[in-house]
C-alpha positions in Angstrom: 27.7 -9.3 -2.1 25.3 -11.5 -3.8 25.0 -15.2 -3.2 26.3 -16.7 -6.4 24.6 -19.1 -8.7 26.8 -22.0 -7.5 25.4 -25.5 -7.6 24.6 -27.6 -4.6 23.2 -31.1 -4.3 19.9 -31.7 -2.6 19.0 -34.7 -0.4 17.5 -36.3 -3.5 20.7 -35.9 -5.5 19.3 -33.3 -7.7 21.5 -30.3 -8.5 19.9 -27.1 -7.1 20.4 -23.6 -8.2 21.4 -21.3 -5.3 19.7 -18.0 -5.2 19.1 -15.2 -2.6 15.4 -15.8 -2.2 12.6 -18.1 -3.4 9.0 -16.8 -3.7 6.3 -19.4 -3.9 3.0 -18.1 -5.3 2.8 -15.3 -7.8 -0.4 -13.5 -7.1 -0.3 -9.9 -5.9 1.8 -10.7 -2.8 4.3 -13.0 -4.5 4.7 -10.8 -7.6 5.2 -7.7 -5.5 7.8 -9.4 -3.4 9.6 -10.8 -6.4 9.7 -7.4 -8.1 11.0 -5.6 -5.1 13.7 -8.2 -4.5 14.8 -7.9 -8.1 14.8 -4.1 -8.1 17.0 -4.3 -5.0 19.6 -6.3 -7.0 18.9 -9.6 -5.3 18.7 -12.8 -7.2 15.2 -14.2 -6.7 13.2 -16.9 -8.3 9.4 -17.2 -8.4 7.4 -20.4 -8.6 3.7 -20.9 -9.3 1.7 -24.0 -10.2 -0.6 -21.9 -12.5 0.3 -20.6 -15.9 -0.5 -16.9 -16.3 -2.8 -15.3 -17.3 -5.1 -17.4 -15.1 -8.6 -17.1 -13.7 -8.7 -16.2 -10.0 -11.7 -16.3 -7.7 -11.7 -12.9 -6.0 -13.7 -9.7 -5.8 -10.8 -7.8 -7.3 -11.4 -4.7 -5.4 -8.4 -2.5 -4.3 -9.0 0.2 -1.7 -7.5 3.5 -2.6 -4.8 3.1 0.0 -3.4 0.1 -2.0 -2.7 2.1 -5.1 0.7 3.5 -3.9 1.9 -0.1 -3.6 1.3 -0.8 -7.3 4.2 -0.4 -9.8 4.2 2.2 -12.4 1.9 1.7 -15.3 -1.0 0.2 -13.2 -3.5 2.7 -14.7 -3.0 1.0 -18.1 -4.8 -2.1 -16.7 -8.5 -2.0 -17.3 -10.4 -1.0 -14.1 -13.4 0.8 -12.8 -13.2 3.6 -10.2 -15.7 3.7 -7.3 -16.2 7.0 -5.5 -19.3 6.1 -3.5 -20.8 3.5 -1.1 -24.3 2.2 -1.5 -25.5 0.7 1.9 -28.6 -1.5 1.8 -30.6 -3.2 4.5 -33.8 -5.1 3.7 -36.7 -2.9 2.4 -35.3 0.3 3.9 -34.4 3.1 1.6 -30.6 2.7 0.8 -28.1 5.1 2.2 -25.9 6.6 -0.5 -22.7 8.5 0.0 -20.4 9.8 -2.8 -17.1 11.3 -1.6 -16.2 12.6 -5.0 -12.8 11.0 -4.7 -11.7 7.4 -5.5 -12.2 5.0 -2.6 -11.8 1.8 -4.5 -10.5 0.5 -7.9 -12.1 -2.6 -9.3 -9.8 -4.9 -11.4 -10.3 -8.3 -13.0 -7.7 -10.5 -11.3 -6.8 -12.1 -14.7 -5.5 -8.7 -15.9 -4.1 -7.4 -12.6 -2.1 -10.5 -11.7 -0.7 -10.8 -15.2 0.4 -7.1 -15.1 2.1 -7.5 -11.6 4.0 -10.6 -12.8 5.1 -8.9 -15.9 6.6 -6.0 -13.9 8.5 -8.6 -11.8 9.9 -10.2 -14.9 10.8 -6.8 -16.3 12.8 -6.1 -13.1 14.9 -9.2 -13.8 13.1 -11.9 -11.8 13.3 -15.5 -12.9 9.9 -17.1 -13.0 8.8 -20.7 -13.4 5.1 -21.2 -14.2 3.3 -24.5 -14.1 5.7 -25.6 -11.4 4.5 -28.1 -8.7 6.6 -28.5 -5.5 7.4 -32.1 -4.7 9.9 -31.5 -1.9 10.5 -28.6 0.5 13.1 -28.9 3.3 14.7 -26.5 5.8 18.1 -27.7 6.7 21.2 -25.9 8.1 19.9 -22.5 7.4 18.8 -23.2 3.9 15.4 -23.8 2.2 15.6 -26.5 -0.5 12.8 -26.9 -3.0 12.4 -29.5 -5.7 9.6 -29.1 -8.2 8.2 -30.6 -11.3 9.3 -30.1 -14.1 13.0 -30.6 -13.4 13.9 -27.6 -11.2 15.5 -27.3 -7.8 16.5 -24.3 -5.8 18.2 -23.4 -2.5 18.1 -20.1 -0.6 18.4 -18.7 2.9 15.1 -16.8 2.5 11.7 -18.1 1.4 8.6 -16.0 0.9 5.4 -18.0 1.1 2.7 -16.2 -1.0 0.7 -19.3 -2.0 -2.7 -18.6 -0.4 -4.8 -20.1 2.3 -4.0 -23.7 1.2 -0.3 -22.9 1.3 1.9 -25.7 0.0 4.8 -24.2 1.9 2.9 -24.4 5.2 1.8 -28.0 4.5 5.4 -29.2 3.7 6.9 -27.5 6.7 4.1 -28.5 9.0 4.9 -32.1 8.4 8.2 -31.7 10.1 7.0 -29.3 12.8 5.1 -31.1 15.6 3.9 -27.8 17.1 2.9 -25.7 14.1 -0.4 -26.9 12.5 -0.9 -24.6 9.5 -4.2 -26.0 8.2 -6.3 -22.9 8.4 -9.5 -24.9 7.6 -9.0 -27.6 10.2 -12.1 -28.1 12.3 -11.6 -28.0 16.1 -14.6 -28.9 18.3 -17.0 -27.9 15.6 -15.4 -24.6 14.8 -13.6 -23.6 11.6 -10.5 -21.5 11.2 -11.6 -19.9 8.0 -14.7 -18.2 6.5 -16.3 -19.5 3.3 -17.1 -16.8 0.7 -19.0 -17.3 -2.6 -19.1 -15.1 -5.6 -20.3 -14.9 -9.2 -20.5 -12.4 -12.1 -23.8 -10.8 -13.2 -25.2 -7.9 -15.3 -27.3 -5.7 -13.1 -27.7 -2.0 -12.6 -27.9 -0.2 -9.3 -30.8 2.3 -8.8 -28.4 5.2 -8.5 -24.6 5.5 -9.3 -23.7 2.2 -11.0 -20.0 2.5 -10.1 -20.7 2.5 -6.3 -19.5 -0.2 -4.0 -22.7 -1.9 -2.7 -22.8 -3.4 0.8 -26.0 -5.3 1.7 -26.3 -5.9 5.5 -29.7 -7.7 5.3 -29.1 -10.6 3.0 -26.5 -12.6 5.0 -26.9 -13.5 8.6 -23.8 -12.6 10.5 -22.1 -11.1 7.4 -22.9 -9.1 4.2 -23.4 -9.3 0.5 -21.4 -7.1 -1.9 -21.3 -5.8 -5.4 -18.2 -4.5 -7.1 -18.6 -2.9 -10.6 -16.5 -4.3 -13.4 -15.8 -3.4 -17.0 -18.5 -3.6 -19.7 -21.4 -3.1 -17.2 -20.8 -6.4 -15.3 -20.6 -6.8 -11.5 -18.9 -9.3 -9.2 -21.4 -10.1 -6.4 -20.7 -12.2 -3.4 -21.5 -13.1 0.2 -19.5 -13.8 3.3 -20.2 -14.4 7.0 -17.8 -13.2 9.6 -19.8 -13.7 12.9 -20.0 -17.3 12.0 -18.9 -19.3 8.8 -21.7 -19.6 6.2 -23.1 -23.2 6.2 -24.4 -23.0 2.6 -22.6 -20.2 0.8 -23.8 -21.1 -2.7 -27.4 -21.2 -1.6 -27.1 -17.8 0.1 -25.4 -16.4 -3.0 -28.3 -17.6 -5.2 -30.7 -15.9 -2.9 -28.7 -12.7 -3.0 -28.5 -12.7 -6.8 -32.2 -13.3 -7.0 -33.0 -10.1 -5.1 -30.2 -8.0 -6.5 -31.4 -4.8 -8.2 -32.0 -5.4 -11.9 -32.2 -9.2 -11.5 -35.8 -9.7 -10.5 -37.2 -9.9 -14.0 -34.4 -12.1 -15.3 -34.0 -15.9 -15.2 -32.7 -16.6 -11.7 -29.5 -18.5 -12.2 -26.0 -18.2 -10.9 -23.5 -18.9 -13.6 -20.0 -20.2 -12.7 -20.3 -19.5 -9.0 -17.1 -20.0 -7.0 -16.3 -20.5 -3.4 -13.1 -19.7 -1.5 -11.9 -19.4 2.1 -11.1 -16.2 3.9 -8.5 -17.0 6.6 -9.0 -16.2 10.3 -5.9 -14.5 11.6 -6.6 -15.6 15.2 -5.9 -19.3 14.1 -2.6 -18.7 12.4 0.7 -19.3 14.3 3.3 -19.6 11.6 4.9 -16.2 11.7 8.5 -16.3 12.9 8.7 -20.0 13.2 11.6 -20.5 10.7 14.6 -18.2 10.2 14.3 -16.6 6.8 10.7 -17.6 6.2 8.0 -15.0 5.6 4.3 -15.8 5.2 2.6 -13.0 3.2 -0.9 -12.3 2.0 -3.5 -15.0 2.4 -0.8 -17.5 3.3 -0.1 -15.5 6.4 -3.9 -15.0 7.2 -3.7 -11.3 6.2 -7.3 -10.6 5.3 -9.3 -7.8 6.9 -12.1 -9.5 9.0 -14.4 -6.5 8.6 -14.2 -5.5 4.9 -12.8 -8.8 3.7 -10.1 -7.0 1.9 -7.0 -9.0 1.1 -5.0 -7.5 -1.9 -3.9 -4.4 0.0 -2.6 -6.5 2.9 -1.0 -8.9 0.5 1.1 -6.2 -1.2 1.8 -4.5 2.1 3.0 -7.6 3.8 5.2 -8.5 0.8 6.8 -5.0 0.9 7.5 -5.4 4.6 8.9 -8.9 4.2 11.3 -7.7 1.5 12.3 -4.7 3.6 13.2 -6.9 6.6 15.0 -9.3 4.3 17.2 -6.5 2.9 17.9 -4.9 6.2 18.8 -8.2 7.9 20.3 -9.8 4.9 23.1 -11.6 6.9 20.7 -12.7 9.7 17.7 -14.6 8.4 16.5 -15.3 12.0 16.5 -11.6 12.9 14.7 -10.8 9.6 11.9 -13.2 10.3 11.6 -12.3 14.0 11.4 -8.6 13.1 8.7 -9.3 10.5 6.7 -11.4 12.9 6.8 -8.6 15.4 5.5 -6.2 12.9 2.6 -8.5 12.0 1.7 -9.0 15.6 2.2 -5.4 16.7 0.7 -3.5 13.7 -1.3 -5.7 11.3 -2.9 -8.2 13.6 -3.6 -5.6 16.3 -5.6 -3.7 13.6 -7.3 -6.9 12.6 -8.3 -7.5 16.2 -10.1 -4.2 16.3 -11.7 -4.9 12.9 -12.9 -8.3 14.2 -14.5 -6.7 17.3 -16.2 -4.2 15.0 -17.3 -7.0 12.7 -18.8 -9.0 15.6 -21.0 -6.1 16.7 -22.1 -4.7 13.3 -22.8 -8.0 11.5 -24.6 -9.3 14.6 -26.8 -6.3 14.9 -27.0 -4.9 11.3 -30.3 -3.1 11.9 -28.8 -0.9 14.7 -25.8 -0.1 12.5 -28.0 0.8 9.5 -30.2 3.1 11.7 -27.0 4.7 13.0 -25.9 5.4 9.4 -29.3 6.8 8.5 -29.1 9.2 11.4 -25.4 10.0 11.1 -24.4 9.6 7.4 -20.8 10.7 8.2 -20.3 7.2 9.8 -20.5 5.9 6.3 -17.9 8.4 5.2 -15.7 6.9 8.0 -16.2 3.5 6.4 -14.9 4.9 3.2 -12.1 6.7 4.9 -10.7 3.3 6.0 -10.5 2.4 2.3 -8.6 5.6 1.6 -6.3 5.2 4.5 -7.4 8.4 6.3 -8.6 6.4 9.3 -7.9 3.1 10.9 -10.3 0.8 12.8 -9.5 2.2 16.2 -10.5 5.7 15.3 -13.5 4.3 13.3 -14.7 2.4 16.4 -14.3 5.4 18.7 -16.5 7.5 16.5 -19.2 4.8 16.1 -19.2 4.3 19.9 -19.8 8.0 20.5 -22.6 8.1 18.0 -24.2 4.9 19.4 -24.5 6.6 22.8 -26.7 9.3 21.2 -29.2 6.8 19.7 -32.7 6.5 21.2 -32.4 2.8 22.0 -36.0 2.6 23.3 -37.1 2.2 19.6 -35.1 -1.0 19.3 -35.6 -2.7 22.7 -39.0 -4.2 22.3 -38.1 -5.8 18.9 -34.8 -7.2 20.2 -36.4 -8.6 23.4 -39.0 -10.3 21.3 -36.2 -11.9 19.2 -34.2 -12.7 22.4 -31.2 -10.9 21.1 -30.7 -8.9 24.3 
């Protein structure tokens, strides 16, 4: 049966409402979790410090494999469909591939997040917007949260979907001498997250203007991108995965300056934004507390090759709710099972993506030449986005094709640059 709405008293003598589960953060991960919990008949409450609709710094691209995770009615939200990939490297002629089927759907996060939250509310979820957590404790098998304005909740399950700067992780980290959840904390000069910078422009690609553009030559150790948006606009951005970008805004300005359709316009970047992409190898929070699930960016679930996060946010939320329901009477088993899935399935795939990233973004010229010679490699890139392939099969195919390349063409140049 359901846990009733009986009242308990927190350590701060504030009466708390007891529910089945608390969800902190109401982006794609949190709203998905909240909706699925409510559809399963559980009494769940969602908290977010923002008031929706709200602006969100993000490319807003959903790979085609993410669409089945969206609730009914998603196609009523304004979006652009991409069927092709436009690969660019320096002054080389771009490589174009159009699969003729959707590989990505481009949303504005303002619209998408508001829609997902509405579906959660329609399912019966209780939502508190503009809610700031002032206290979070785990005691005797219960998570107790106090927030401003006057709200307090208690539940055996907590889903943390509050991003890379997770408030949940910070509060719980204070009382855990082992777990250090600060994903950006520097350690001997290294960072545990990758800065990314983005802005919106109006610019037209030379060919199909709805393509996803990936520029391998503009960012050392990473790439620049362009995602088409409504009304002819584009979200363009930069990220480095081999090493964190030292000056992401300056690199973004340079990328915009050289973007197709921008060369004859005033070179300015309006309202640029920078955010952090978490490094999954630096996160150790999964399975540390019975009944706790870190999902989405809060759990470092961002693809280190494509930089995609929304698909993994919704996927991890779905898995967390599934484990919660199956192990409803055993929060420790639920969290342990979820942590095992993250390690065995998601992070194992990320490890392969990271290896791929370290090779391709370190030697983009070789990869671009490979794609020129074997265009079907670019179709494999797209097939990851549709879910037809994973990174392991993608890497095996690239490896086979690399063995066929005449490397003598590359050796003098790379020796001169001391890259090999």
